[in-house]
N, C-alpha and C positions, 0 to 999 in steps of 0.2 A: 532408617532415614540417612544415617551416615554413609551406608553403602551406596544408596541412590545418588547422594550428593557427590561423593568421590568419583563415581563412575561417570556422571554427566559432566563434571567440571573438567575431567581429563580428556574428554572426547568431544571435539567440536562437531562430530557427526551427529551428536544427539540433537542438534538444532535443525538438522535437515528436514525432518518430517513436518516442520512448522509451516513452510511456505509453499512448496510446489510438489506435485505428485510424482515427479521424477525422482524425488529424494535429494534434490539439489536446492539448498536454500539460496536461497539466494545469499525542486522542486525544480513574455518577452517584453522586457521593459523598454521604454523609449530611449533611455540612455543607460550606460553601464558605469559603475563606480570602480575604476581600476585601483583606487586606494585601498580596497578591501584586502589585497594581498599583503601590504605592509602592516595593516592592523592585525591580520591573522598571525603574521610572524611575530609581532611584538607580544601578542597574547599567548603565544606558545600553543596554538591550537594544533590538534592532531593532523588535520588534513588541509594544509594551506593550499589555496587555489592557485592555478597557473596564472602567470601574468597576462597571457593572451589566450584566447580560445584555441584549442586544437583545430586543425582544418576539418571541415565537414568530410566525413568518409565518402568514398566513391560508392555509387550504387552497387550493392553486392548481396549475396545470400539468396534465399529462396524467393524474396519479393523484390530483388534489386531492379528488375526491369518491368515490374508489374504495374498495372493501372487499375483503378476502381471507378465507380460511377461518379464520385464526388458529391453525391446527394447527402444532406444531413441525415444521420440515423435518427429514428424515432425517439423522442424523449418520453420519460415516464415508463420506460420498459428496460428489460435486461438486454445486455449484449454478451454473446457467448461465442467462442470459437472452438470448433470441434476438431481442428486440424486440417479440414478441407473447406469449411464454409464458416463465414462470420454471420451469425444469426441475430436478429432482433426478436425477443420473446416477451410478449405481454404477460402480465400476472395471471391472466386467465388461461395461459398455455398456448395461445395463438402465436405462431412464429412465421417469420418471413426471412428469406435469404437477403443479406446485405451485400455480400461479396463471396463469390466462389473463387478460391485462390489455389496456387500450387500447394501441395501437401507440405505441412510444416507444423511443429509443435509450438503453438502460441500459448504460453503458459500464463501470461498476464495481459490484460486488456484494460484500457482507460479511454474515456471519452471526454472531450472538452465540453464547456457549457453549450447547451443547445445541440450537442451532437455534431458540430460542424467538422471536427477533426477527431481521429481515432488513433491511439498509440497501441502498437502490438509489440510485445517482447517475445522473441523467438529464441529457443535454445536448441542446441544440437547435442545435449548431454548424453543422449542414448547412442551416439555414433562412436563405436569402438575404434574406428580408424583414425580418429582425431589425434594429432600431435600437438605439442605445446604452442607451436607457431601458427596453427590453423585457427580460423575464426570459430569460436565456440558459441557465441550468442550475438543477436542483432536487435536493434531497436528501430522500428519503422513508424512513421506518422503518415496516415492517410489524409491527404490535403484536399481542400474543397475544389481544386482545379483538376482533380482526378489522378494526380501523381501520387506515388508511394515513395516517400523520401526516406533514405537511409540516414538515421540520426546518429547512431553509434554502432560500432563493431568492436568486440573484445575477443581476446585470445587467451591462451594459457589456462584453459578450462574454466574461465570465469563465466558468470551468468549476469544477466541484466534483470533487475527487479523493480517493482514499485513505480512504473510510469504513472505520472500524475500531472494534470494540467492545473497550474496555479498562477496567480499573479504575485510577483515578488513583494514581500511585505513592505519594502522601502518604496515601492512605486505601485500602490494598490489600485490606481486607476489606469495603469499601463496595460499593454496587451498581455494575454496569457503566454506563458512559456511552459514547455514540458520539462519536468524534473524526473530523475530516475536514480537508481542505485546500481553501481558496479560492485559485484560481490565475488570475492575469491575465497575458497574454502581453506582458510588458514588463519593463523594468529600471529600478530607482530610481537616485537620485543617488549611491548608494554601490556601484553595480554589482551590486546584488542582485536576484534575481528577485522579482517582486511576488507573493509567496505568503504566506498566513496560515494557521497551524494553528488550528482551531476546536474547541470542545467544546460539547456540548449541556448547558446549565445552566438549564433552563427557558426557553431561548432561546439563540441563538448567542453565544458569547464567544470572544475571541481568546486564544490561548495564547502567552505570550512565551518566547523562548529566544534565547540569545546566538548571534550569527553574525559571521563575519569578512567582510571586503570581498569582493565578487564571488561570493558563494555564496547559495544559497537552499534551503529544504526543498521537496522534490518528492514525498516519500512517507513513510508511517508504516506499519510492520508489527508485528504482535504476535500471540501466541496468544490467541484470544478469551477475555475475562474475566481475563486476566493483568494484572499491574502492571509487568512488565518488557517493553520494546519497543525497536524500532530506528527510527532516523530516517535517511532517505537525503537527502544533500545533493548538489546540482548545482553544479559550479564552472565558471565561464565560461572560465578560463584553462587548463583540462585539466591542471593540474600538481599532483601527478604523474599523476593520472587524472581523468576527467570526474566520477566519483562518489566520495563518501566515505560509509561506513556508520558511524553512531554508535549506541551502545547507552545508553539512558537508565538512570541509576542513582540517581534521586532517592529511591528507597526506602531507600537507604543513609543518607540525611539528612546527607550531607557538606557540603551547601551549602543556601542558601535555595531552597525549592521550594513549590509550591502547586498547586491545581487548574489555575490559569491561568499557571503559571510552571514550565517545565522547566529547571532550573538546571544539572544535571550530566549532560552528554551526552558520553560517552567514545568516542574513536576506536576502531574495530574493524577496518576493512578499507578499502583503496583499490581501486577496480575501474573498468574500462571496460565492464562489462556492465550494461545498464539493466533487467534483468528483475526486480530486487527481492530480497527476503529471505523465506525460508520458515521460519516458526516451527513446528517439529514437536512442541513441548511448551512448557510455561510457562518452561522453562529452556534448551532447546536450539534453535539456529537455524542455517540453512544459507545461506551466501553464495557466489555465483560470483565468483571472483577471477581477473582477467585484465587485461593491459595491451594497449592498442590495437596497439602495434608488436611485441608478443611473444605473439601469439595462441596459439602452440603451448604456452605455459606455462599454459593454462587449467586451473583446478582448481575443484571444488566443495568447500567446507570447512564442517565442522560445528564450531560454537562452543558453549560451555556457560557459563552464568552462574556466576561464581565460579572459573572455570578459565581465563579469557581470558589471564591473565598467562603461562600455559604455552603459548599459541599456539592452534592449531586442528587438527582431524583432517581429513586429505585423504580424502574419500570417493569422489572421481572425478577422474581426470586424463586429458585428451585433447582432441580437437577436434570431437567428435561432437555437442556441444550448442550450439545457437545462442546468440549473445550478446544478442539483442534490440536490436541497434543499427542495423538496417537499416530499410527502410520497412515492415516487418512486425512491429510491436511485439506482445509477449506478456508474460505474468506468470508467474514461477516460483511453483509452488503446493505446499504440503505435501500428502501423501497418507497420513496416519497418522504414527506415531512412527518408522517405519523407511524411509519412502519419500518422494520428492518427484516432482513431475510437470514434465517439460520438453518442449521441441520440438527435434527434430534439426536441425542446421545444414543438412544436405543438403535436407531437406524445405522449410525456410524459403527457401533459395535458389531452389528451383523455383517457389515462390509469387511471390517478388520478380521472377523472370524471366518470369512469365506462363505457365509450363509446368505449373502445378498450381493448383487452386482451394482446396485444403484440405490440412491436415497431420493426423497422428494424434498424440495425446498419448502420450508414453513415460514410464514410471516409471524412476527410478533407485533401486536397492536400496542403502541407505546402508551396509550391511555388506559387500557384495560389489562395489559399483560397477557392477553389471550394468545395462545399458540394455534395457528390455523394452517392446515396442510394445503399446498398448491398441487397442481398437476405437473409441475415442471421437475424433470428428473435431473439429478446431479450424479455424475459418474467419476470415480477417482482417475486421475491421469488423462482426462479427456480434453482439458484446456481451460483457458481463463474466462472469468466472468466479471462483469461490472454493471452498475446501474447508470443509465443515461439520464442525467438531471437537467432540467430546464435552467436557463439563466435566471438567477435570482438576485435581486437587490434588497431582499428582506433583511432587516437589521433588528434583531431582538437583543442586541448586546446591552447588558445591564438591566434588562427588564426581568427582575427577579421575583416580583410579587405573584401570588397565586400558585406557587409551586411548592410542593412538600419537600423541601431540601433536607437531606440527611448526610451525616458523616459518622463513620467512614463510609 
């Protein structure tokens, strides 16, 4: 155990397999609270936001001058980009092309509520000719008018992760905004990953949030258009686990918060699974909980906003689901209000060992815990996936009766 911990603590490259298959790891209100910057500075937060947004980048990169149909993508289906085509894929395997585009590695995909807008994170991490001043990653949003808007461009070998459409928790009835993470493969003088959460505010702006020593934000998940969301932290020391899942509760206004300040991020789960969080509704979310040295204790747990003090509901227990911790990274996905999509551990082992080139997505029924194979194939390094959710105003917050809550 000590050898494993020492090796992984000293090498940030150990986190790379978690998020993208290239081996590179990686949240629009009607008004903006510019006072967030002063509050962040007074609080000593790690990533104080800029006083004004950076200018919107000029159209650039592989999709800089592109256009698409502007039609909403189908809801209740998957969205997948294979590098040349953005596909809509139903759970029965039926697929249709949404957009055939110039070749590019689209490693993360996100859709707004009702599929009206789509965010695509593109990386050039495999381009060996890149220098530190060359653009290394791009974030695009496919708009309803058919335009493809360049939202962010980064250089110095950085990548763009976790595009997510959310409403700011301080203006939950305002318009959606796109959030994302800028990630640099390095550690700062406080032992923290060099990551910045960003928000589109007429240009990229940093979002401040409090962090402890030796941890950093590596992912943000939420139901499209919702104002409640989760933040995944990576910890270098793996104590007690590599990852911690926080749930933002700024909407409760218990502390200072703003468009560019996430002030109240409450602990929800410790885990050594790197596949993320699946928000199946604006209030319910599923987290895989497991410890590296107690893998047989793996559980999938459903949490509900307003009921977290009672614990969580165990919807699956066993060793059949891969943890996403090997050299074959993948992302847990919602598949409606009663299912999530996973990869089986046996299938991922075969890919890692070179005995298979693909796996099939499986659904987990959150009522029965049953694992059901689909005909949809997943291939490592082929590109990003997301679930296109319909707009939902369902509110089960605080409805805790009738659920078999457990802790831990």
